[in-house]
C-alpha positions in Angstrom: 22.9 9.7 19.5 22.0 6.3 20.7 20.4 3.4 19.0 17.7 2.1 19.2 16.2 5.5 18.5 13.2 3.6 17.0 11.9 3.2 20.5 11.6 7.0 20.7 10.7 7.8 17.1 7.6 6.1 15.7 6.3 7.3 12.3 3.9 10.1 12.2 0.7 8.9 10.6 -2.0 10.4 8.5 -5.8 10.6 8.9 -7.9 9.5 5.9 -9.6 12.3 4.1 -12.1 12.5 1.2 -10.6 15.5 -0.5 -7.4 17.6 -0.6 -7.4 20.3 2.0 -7.0 23.9 0.6 -4.9 26.7 2.0 -1.4 28.1 2.1 -0.8 26.2 5.4 -0.6 22.9 3.5 2.2 21.1 1.8 1.5 18.2 -0.6 3.5 15.1 -1.4 2.8 11.9 -3.5 1.6 8.9 -1.5 3.9 6.0 -2.4 2.8 2.4 -2.6 5.5 0.7 -0.5 6.8 -0.1 3.0 6.9 2.9 5.4 10.4 2.9 6.9 12.5 4.8 9.4 16.2 4.6 8.7 18.6 5.0 11.6 22.4 5.4 11.3 25.0 5.7 14.1 28.5 5.2 12.8 28.8 1.9 11.1 25.4 0.7 12.4 22.3 1.0 10.3 18.8 -0.1 11.2 15.6 -0.1 9.1 12.3 -0.2 11.1 8.8 -0.6 9.8 5.8 1.5 10.7 4.7 -1.1 13.2 8.2 -1.2 14.8 9.3 -4.4 13.1 12.9 -4.8 11.9 13.4 -4.6 8.1 17.2 -4.4 8.1 17.9 -8.0 6.9 15.4 -7.8 4.0 17.0 -4.8 2.2 20.8 -5.3 2.3 21.3 -3.0 -0.6 19.6 -0.1 1.3 21.7 -0.8 4.4 24.8 -0.6 2.3 23.7 2.6 0.5 22.9 4.2 3.9 26.2 3.0 5.4 28.3 4.7 2.8 26.7 8.2 3.0 28.9 11.1 4.0 26.7 11.6 7.1 27.4 9.1 9.9 24.5 10.0 12.1 20.9 10.5 11.1 17.3 9.4 11.3 15.2 9.5 8.1 11.6 8.9 7.4 10.6 7.5 4.1 9.1 4.7 1.9 10.8 1.6 0.5 9.6 0.8 -3.1 10.9 -1.6 -5.7 10.9 -0.3 -9.3 10.4 -3.1 -11.9 10.2 -2.5 -15.6 9.1 1.1 -15.1 6.5 0.4 -12.4 6.5 0.1 -8.7 5.9 -3.5 -7.7 4.4 -4.3 -4.3 4.6 -8.0 -5.1 8.4 -7.7 -5.2 8.4 -6.0 -1.8 6.4 -8.9 -0.3 8.8 -11.4 -1.8 11.6 -9.8 0.2 10.1 -10.9 3.5 11.8 -14.3 3.3 13.6 -16.3 6.0 16.5 -17.3 3.8 19.3 -14.8 3.6 20.5 -16.2 0.3 17.1 -15.6 -1.3 17.0 -12.1 0.0 20.5 -11.4 -1.3 19.6 -12.8 -4.7 16.4 -10.6 -5.0 18.3 -7.5 -3.8 20.7 -8.0 -6.7 18.0 -8.8 -9.3 15.5 -6.1 -8.3 17.1 -3.5 -6.0 14.9 -1.3 -3.9 14.7 2.5 -3.6 14.3 4.5 -0.5 12.2 7.6 -1.1 12.9 10.0 1.8 10.4 12.7 2.9 11.5 13.7 6.4 14.7 14.2 8.5 14.2 13.6 12.2 17.9 13.7 13.4 20.6 15.5 11.4 24.2 14.5 10.8 25.3 16.1 14.0 23.0 14.0 16.0 20.6 16.9 16.7 16.9 16.0 16.9 14.7 18.1 14.6 11.3 16.8 15.5 10.3 20.0 17.3 10.9 22.1 14.2 8.0 22.9 11.9 7.8 20.7 8.8 8.8 23.5 6.4 12.1 24.0 8.4 12.7 20.2 8.5 12.2 20.1 4.8 14.9 22.7 4.2 17.2 20.8 6.5 16.4 17.6 4.6 17.2 19.2 1.2 20.5 20.4 2.5 21.2 17.0 3.9 20.3 15.3 0.6 22.5 17.7 -1.3 25.5 16.9 0.8 25.0 13.2 1.6 22.6 11.6 -0.9 23.2 13.2 -4.3 25.5 10.5 -5.5 23.4 7.6 -4.1 21.1 6.3 -6.9 18.8 4.2 -4.7 18.1 6.9 -2.1 15.9 9.6 -3.5 14.1 12.7 -2.2 10.4 12.7 -2.5 9.0 15.8 -4.3 6.8 18.3 -2.5 4.6 21.2 -3.7 2.6 24.0 -2.2 0.7 24.3 -5.4 -2.8 22.8 -5.2 -3.0 22.4 -8.9 0.1 20.2 -8.9 -1.3 18.1 -6.1 -4.5 17.6 -8.0 -2.5 16.5 -11.0 -0.7 13.9 -8.9 -4.1 12.8 -7.6 -5.5 12.4 -11.1 -2.6 10.0 -11.9 -4.9 7.4 -10.3 -3.3 4.1 -9.9 0.1 5.6 -10.9 0.3 6.7 -7.3 -1.4 5.6 -4.1 -2.8 9.1 -3.6 -1.6 12.4 -2.1 -0.5 13.3 1.4 -1.2 16.8 2.8 0.8 18.0 5.7 0.6 21.2 7.8 3.8 23.2 7.1 4.1 24.6 10.7 3.6 21.2 12.4 6.4 19.5 14.4 6.9 15.8 13.9 4.5 14.0 16.1 5.6 10.4 16.5 2.8 7.8 16.4 0.1 10.6 16.1 -2.5 11.2 13.4 -2.5 15.0 13.7 -1.9 17.6 11.0 -1.4 15.1 8.2 -4.1 13.8 5.8 -4.0 11.0 3.2 -6.3 11.3 0.3 -6.7 8.2 -1.8 -8.4 7.9 -5.1 -11.4 5.7 -5.0 -10.9 2.7 -7.2 -13.7 0.5 -8.2 -14.1 -2.8 -10.1 -17.1 -4.8 -11.4 -16.6 -8.4 -10.4 -18.5 -11.7 -11.0 -19.7 -13.5 -7.9 -18.2 -16.9 -8.4 -19.1 -18.3 -5.0 -19.9 -17.4 -1.4 -19.2 -18.4 2.2 -21.7 -18.8 5.0 -21.3 -17.0 8.4 -19.5 -19.2 10.9 -22.6 -19.6 13.2 -25.6 -18.9 11.0 -26.8 -20.4 7.6 -26.6 -16.9 6.1 -24.2 -15.5 3.5 -21.0 -14.1 5.2 -19.0 -13.1 2.2 -19.1 -13.0 -1.6 -16.2 -14.5 -3.5 -15.2 -12.3 -6.4 -13.9 -13.2 -9.8 -12.5 -11.5 -12.9 -11.9 -13.1 -16.3 -8.3 -13.6 -17.4 -7.0 -13.4 -21.0 -7.8 -17.0 -21.5 -11.4 -16.4 -20.7 -11.3 -18.2 -17.3 -12.7 -16.8 -14.2 -10.0 -16.2 -11.5 -10.8 -15.8 -7.9 -9.4 -12.3 -6.9 -10.7 -11.6 -3.5 -13.9 -11.2 -1.4 -16.2 -8.7 0.2 -18.0 -9.2 3.5 -19.5 -5.7 3.8 -23.1 -7.0 3.5 -25.9 -5.4 5.5 -27.4 -7.7 8.0 -30.9 -7.0 6.8 -29.9 -8.0 3.3 -28.4 -11.4 4.2 -31.6 -13.5 4.2 -32.8 -12.5 0.7 -29.3 -12.6 -0.7 -28.7 -16.0 0.8 -31.8 -17.3 -0.9 -30.7 -15.8 -4.2 -27.2 -17.3 -4.0 -28.5 -20.7 -3.0 -30.7 -20.7 -6.1 -27.6 -20.4 -8.4 -25.2 -22.8 -6.6 -23.4 -24.6 -9.4 -19.9 -25.9 -9.7 -17.2 -25.1 -10.5 -17.8 -21.4 -9.8 -14.2 -20.4 -10.7 -12.7 -21.9 -13.9 -9.3 -20.4 -13.3 -7.7 -19.7 -9.9 -10.0 -21.0 -7.1 -10.3 -19.8 -3.5 -7.9 -21.3 -1.0 -8.6 -23.2 2.2 -8.7 -22.1 5.8 -6.8 -19.1 7.1 -5.9 -18.1 10.6 -9.1 -16.1 10.9 -11.4 -18.8 9.6 -13.2 -21.8 11.1 -13.7 -25.0 9.3 -17.1 -24.0 8.2 -16.2 -20.5 7.1 -13.3 -21.9 5.0 -15.8 -24.0 3.0 -17.3 -22.2 0.1 -20.2 -22.7 -2.3 -19.7 -22.3 -6.0 -22.1 -20.1 -7.9 -23.1 -19.9 -11.5 -21.4 -16.7 -12.9 -24.6 -14.6 -13.2 -24.3 -11.8 -10.5 -22.1 -8.7 -11.0 -21.1 -6.6 -8.0 -19.3 -3.3 -8.0 -16.7 -3.0 -5.2 -14.3 -0.4 -4.0 -10.7 -1.4 -3.3 -7.4 0.0 -2.3 -4.8 -2.2 -3.9 -4.7 -5.0 -6.5 -1.5 -6.9 -6.7 -0.4 -10.5 -7.4 -3.7 -11.3 -9.0 -5.7 -10.4 -5.9 -7.2 -7.5 -4.0 -4.7 -7.0 -1.2 -7.4 -6.3 1.4 -11.1 -7.1 1.6 -13.2 -4.9 -0.6 -16.3 -2.8 0.1 -19.5 -3.7 -1.6 -21.0 -0.7 -3.4 -23.9 -2.0 -5.5 -25.2 -4.6 -7.8 -24.8 -4.1 -11.6 -27.5 -6.2 -13.2 -27.0 -4.4 -16.5 -23.3 -5.5 -16.7 -22.5 -8.7 -18.7 -20.4 -11.0 -16.5 -18.0 -11.8 -19.3 -17.1 -8.1 -19.5 -15.7 -8.2 -16.0 -12.0 -8.7 -16.9 -8.7 -8.2 -15.2 -8.1 -5.2 -17.5 -10.0 -3.1 -15.0 -7.3 -3.4 -12.4 -4.1 -3.3 -14.5 -1.6 -1.0 -12.9 0.0 2.0 -14.7 2.7 3.1 -12.3 5.4 4.1 -14.8 4.6 7.8 -14.7 5.0 7.8 -10.9 8.7 7.2 -11.3 9.0 10.3 -13.4 8.4 12.4 -10.3 11.7 11.4 -8.8 
């Protein structure tokens, strides 16, 4: 076996789906909220590689050590890196690891060690590629591999699976405790870089947010994005993200409505930042708004006091009192997810 195998094995990816597929041909797994990672070992050499092909090795020295002391000296694993903190899985702590200073990374790895949750075996301990095998056979090989090589390793864990639709639905109902459920065809070989035979079903998460301000489009005097806020425990309105999914035909009327309620400060807690690499000088400027409008938005993740990605506008909620739009809507409850391991 030769490294870098990462040039030949890219992670197999999943297609988004709105509901769990039904049938005996499907296998279900939890969808973990972490960093997708392929782990390569060849003798004393260990490499961790992200879904996009970027090296993760230097950021998780505790995983490199754990993988380097396994009984098996050759393998390629597919899995997810997570960081358990006080009974939850913390994406914020994962982001903190991507730091240029090795001393900082080492300190964090000791304070909040990561866990590698494994769900596939691409190359076994004999250096034999398994990617052409069907998933159900690879899973059997993975379980045998884990029993021999991973059983005494506390930070490398095997992800659970089920063929029982009722169990998968139970995982899905855990809501924010998991990132959703993955469904995979049991007879499918591993297809690097492809989105075939694997589906990800994510629970729709919504929040009702106060519009604390807005930005204009870069080239037109029309609203480009709404700046969203939620009230913290001190009763102050924190900026938590934005939505730009506004229909073009709605922009003129919405711009007029927003301009009629321009009033500083807009946000009384955390305020929007300045320019980003995507913004122009004009789009980085924002107009504060009196906290009167409530928008319901759909989101994927909320971490570090912000929606991690842009949100999707769903509808206006004129019946909702702005002061009732609090951070409690997006509090995470991950602790039960750890019980699956």
